[in-house]
C-alpha positions in Angstrom: 2.9 45.1 122.4 3.7 42.8 125.4 6.5 44.0 127.6 9.3 41.2 128.6 11.9 39.4 128.5 22.5 20.1 135.2 29.5 12.4 141.9 30.7 9.6 142.4 32.8 8.7 146.0 35.7 6.4 145.2 36.1 3.7 148.3 39.4 1.9 148.5 39.3 -1.6 149.8 42.1 -3.2 151.2 42.2 -7.2 151.1 44.9 -9.2 152.6 46.5 -12.1 150.7 49.3 -14.4 151.7 52.0 -15.6 149.6 51.4 -16.3 146.1 51.9 -20.1 145.6 51.6 -21.9 142.3 48.7 -24.6 142.5 49.4 -27.7 141.0 47.6 -27.9 137.6 44.8 -30.6 136.8 46.2 -33.5 134.3 44.9 -32.2 131.1 44.2 -28.5 131.8 46.7 -27.2 129.5 45.4 -29.5 127.0 41.5 -28.4 127.7 42.7 -24.8 128.1 44.0 -25.0 124.6 41.2 -26.6 122.9 39.1 -23.8 124.6 41.2 -21.0 123.0 41.1 -22.5 120.0 37.5 -23.3 119.9 37.5 -26.9 118.8 35.7 -27.9 122.1 32.0 -28.3 122.4 30.0 -28.5 125.0 30.0 -32.1 125.7 33.5 -32.4 125.9 33.9 -33.2 122.0 35.8 -31.5 119.4 34.4 -29.4 116.7 35.9 -29.0 113.3 38.9 -26.4 113.5 37.8 -22.8 112.5 33.7 -23.5 112.8 33.6 -20.7 115.8 35.4 -18.5 113.3 33.2 -18.7 110.4 30.0 -18.6 113.0 31.5 -15.5 114.2 31.8 -14.0 111.0 28.6 -14.8 109.8 27.0 -12.9 113.1 29.3 -9.8 112.3 28.1 -9.7 108.7 24.5 -10.2 109.8 24.8 -7.2 112.4 26.3 -4.9 109.7 23.9 -5.5 107.1 20.8 -5.3 109.6 22.6 -2.0 110.8 23.2 -0.9 107.2 19.6 -1.4 106.5 18.6 0.5 109.6 20.9 3.6 108.7 19.5 3.9 105.3 15.9 3.6 106.6 16.4 6.6 109.5 18.1 8.6 106.6 15.2 8.2 104.5 13.1 9.2 107.5 15.0 12.4 108.1 14.9 13.7 104.5 11.0 12.6 104.8 10.2 15.1 107.6 9.7 18.5 107.8 12.8 19.7 109.3 14.7 18.6 106.3 13.1 21.3 104.4 14.0 23.5 106.8 17.1 26.2 105.6 17.4 27.8 108.4 21.0 26.8 109.1 22.0 26.1 105.6 21.1 29.2 103.5 22.9 31.6 105.0 22.3 34.5 102.2 18.6 34.0 102.6 18.6 33.7 106.5 21.0 37.2 106.7 18.2 38.8 104.1 15.0 38.0 105.7 16.5 38.3 109.2 17.4 42.4 108.0 14.1 42.9 106.4 12.0 42.1 109.4 14.5 43.6 112.0 14.4 46.9 109.6 10.7 46.9 109.0 9.5 46.2 112.8 11.8 49.4 113.7 10.0 51.4 111.2 6.4 50.8 111.9 6.9 50.8 116.0 8.5 54.1 116.1 6.8 57.7 115.6 6.3 60.7 117.3 3.4 62.6 118.2 3.4 64.9 115.6 3.9 62.3 112.6 2.7 58.7 113.2 1.7 59.0 109.1 5.5 58.1 108.6 4.7 55.0 110.4 1.9 54.1 108.9 3.5 54.8 105.4 5.8 52.5 106.1 3.4 49.7 107.2 2.1 49.5 103.8 5.6 48.4 102.6 6.7 46.1 105.1 3.4 44.5 106.2 0.9 42.3 104.3 -2.2 40.0 105.7 -2.9 39.5 109.4 0.1 41.7 110.3 -1.4 44.8 108.5 -4.9 44.1 109.8 -2.8 44.0 113.4 -1.2 47.0 112.8 -3.9 48.9 111.7 -6.2 48.4 114.6 -3.4 49.0 117.3 -2.3 52.6 115.3 -6.3 53.4 115.3 -6.1 52.9 119.1 -2.8 54.6 120.2 -2.8 57.4 117.8 -4.9 59.6 120.2 -2.7 59.0 123.3 0.3 59.4 121.1 -1.1 62.7 120.3 -2.8 63.9 124.0 0.4 62.4 126.2 3.2 63.6 123.7 4.5 60.1 123.5 7.5 59.5 121.6 8.3 55.3 120.8 11.6 54.5 119.4 12.3 50.6 118.5 15.0 48.7 117.8 15.4 45.1 117.1 18.5 43.9 118.9 18.4 40.2 117.9 16.8 38.0 115.2 16.9 34.4 114.6 15.3 32.7 111.8 13.7 29.7 113.5 12.5 28.1 109.8 12.9 28.9 106.5 11.2 27.0 103.9 11.1 28.5 100.2 9.2 31.9 100.3 8.3 31.4 104.0 9.9 32.0 107.6 9.4 32.1 111.1 11.4 34.3 113.2 12.1 34.8 116.9 12.8 38.7 117.2 13.8 40.6 120.6 13.2 44.1 120.6 14.1 47.3 122.5 11.5 50.0 122.8 12.7 53.4 124.4 9.4 55.7 125.1 9.4 59.4 126.3 6.7 61.4 127.6 6.9 65.1 126.8 10.0 65.9 128.2 10.3 63.5 131.1 13.2 60.7 131.5 13.2 57.9 128.9 11.9 54.4 130.0 13.5 51.4 128.0 11.5 48.0 127.7 12.2 44.7 126.1 9.6 42.9 124.2 9.5 39.6 122.4 7.8 38.5 119.3 7.4 35.5 116.6 7.1 36.9 113.4 6.0 35.0 110.4 7.4 36.4 107.0 6.6 35.9 103.4 9.0 36.7 100.3 7.1 38.6 98.2 8.5 40.9 94.7 12.1 41.7 96.0 11.5 41.6 99.8 10.3 40.1 103.1 7.1 41.1 104.0 6.0 40.4 107.7 2.4 38.7 107.7 2.1 37.5 111.4 3.4 39.2 114.4 2.7 37.2 118.0 3.6 38.8 121.2 5.8 36.1 123.6 
């Protein structure tokens, strides 16, 4: 096991202004302004049929809406087609809770042992581990068993936080934070943190751990 564990300046400018005066309006200015507001003057100074600009604007707006709607449906289709749409980690609360519980319990059982009884952890491994994880654990236990007995080491493991990253059908991937407390033959206990990425598969009536990676 590997041990662990984001201005603005406002400037106020004062400008001096003289008394307001009413500038004389050029002849025809009122008529030109009214024509511009009504949209009946063209660029050459002539007149367009009333309502033409409104029809043009309406047609443009409809085109934008149609294009926007098409883009939305295309994006939705792409989203449904991506692997993330099959990830039920945030939607299937019941299964997420179940896999988190099974994995947390399994890790605590196989990584807790005493010098006098490593067999209990080994027996537990047969019911909670499978595939690559089972082979990894077998090799690990063979290496540490002699040291446990010789140095009188007791190890207790507890999953303090478990998060399901992916959940798709009968497969799941989790991030697990562990606290491991070890005590050597009467000495003061030492606690260390560990972080694992765990892959689990649903087989029979429970989730089995099939791969373990230390982070």
